[in-house]
C-alpha positions, 0 to 999 in steps of 0.5 A: 487269403495268402500270407503273401497277399498281406498289405505292405502298408499294414506291415510297415504300421506294425513295425512303426508301432513296435518301434514306438512301443519299444521307445516308450518302454525305454523312456519310462523304464525305471531301472535306467534311473540312477540308483541312490546308494545307502551312503547317499541317502544318509548324506541327503537325510543329514543335509550337511549345509543345514547341520553346519549352519546350525553348528555355526548358530549354536557356536555364536549363541554360546560365545555371546552367552559366555562373554556375558554380552547378553547380560548387558541389556539391549534396547531398540528404539528406546524399547528395552528388549533385554534387561541388564542383569546383575552378576548375582543372577548371571549364569554362563555355559561353563558354570553349567558344565562345571555343575554337570561334571560335579554331580555326574558321579553323585548317586543322589543326583541320579536318584532325582533323575530316575524319579523325574524320569519315572513320573514323566514316563508313567504320566505319558503312558497312562495319559496317552493310552487313555486319551487314545482309547477315549478318542477312538471310541468317541470319534467312532460312536457319534452319539457317545461323543455328543453325550460326553463331549460337554463333560470333557470340554469342561474338564479340559477348561479347568486350569491345570495349575489349579489342579496341581495343589489339589492332586498333591493334597489327594495323592501326597508329595510322592510320585503319585501326584506328579503322575496324576497331573501328567496323565490329565494333561497328556490325556487331553493332548492325545484325546482331542486330535485322535477323536477329530482324526477318527471323525474325519476318516473318509466315510467312502472308505468305510462304505467301500470296506463294508461293501467288500465284507470287511468286519469292524476289526478289519475296518479298524485296522485297515481304514481307521488306524492308517487314517489317524497315524499322522495326527496321533504321532503329532499329539504323542510328540507334543504330549512327551514335552508336556509330560516332563513340564507337568511333572517338573511343575508338580515337583516345584510345588511339593516333592520329596525328590526329583530334578524339579525340586533340585532346580527350585533349590538352585534357583532359590540359592542363586545357583544360576549355572546349576539351574541352567544345567538342570534345565538343559538336562530336562530339555535333552530328556524331552528331546530324547522322548521326541526322538523315540517317538519320531523314530516310530513315526518314521517306521509306521509312516514310510509313505510320508516325505522325510521332511514331514515326519518324525520331526522333533517338537521344539521346546 
């Protein structure tokens, strides 16, 4: 058949198909979409309306606090929500700021700060590392989980407040007892979610990886780790808070140095402004811990939505 004998209707159909294909390609061409600049990304992440609302709320809280209106008491339908506070037990933000400016150049204060920071960091690292390893092993090996789970549940059920005096007797009043207490608390905060996350990894993914000839190390790296990163970082953020809380509680009971001991001294001597300043510094320290973990989470979990990763755990 000659080329001149080709059916004209076929040529028209081919032309229509090519035109429709071209239109479809233009319609779904992602390069035609507006590209977001780095400045626009930063502005979107900052979310200016939300930040302004936070500033307004913070300013209102500081104003009502500084004016001492919250110490006058509050009753709703005859129910006392806030009690009336006598002047001796009152503390306002300006008094807290005066204490901060007073101790800022005090070397003894920074020694106390370093002691508390060292205890919290060591307790967090020891507890998180051991909790991760034990959680991975028990989550991966079911029979080991059946053997050891009752012992771990029993240990976790023991009140940690009751353990603190015993640890102080064993390790002394130095940093060892606070590190041990923080390690125990952080261990269970990390171990339980990690074990549950490893146990909950989709078995089909493991089967597919095995059928493709993946080794145990490759399955651990490519299947298990990506599947538990979300729960792991959530546990780490919570553990960073409790690491600080546990060492401060241990310093309350018995300690040579530390911000907890300094805080207890101020409370016993009715230094409410100084106590508020110290509590605020401890809260800021906890937020810095969380910010660091949140930064790592955003790096490792880039696929998650911005609103669901890297959030700071509230105190």
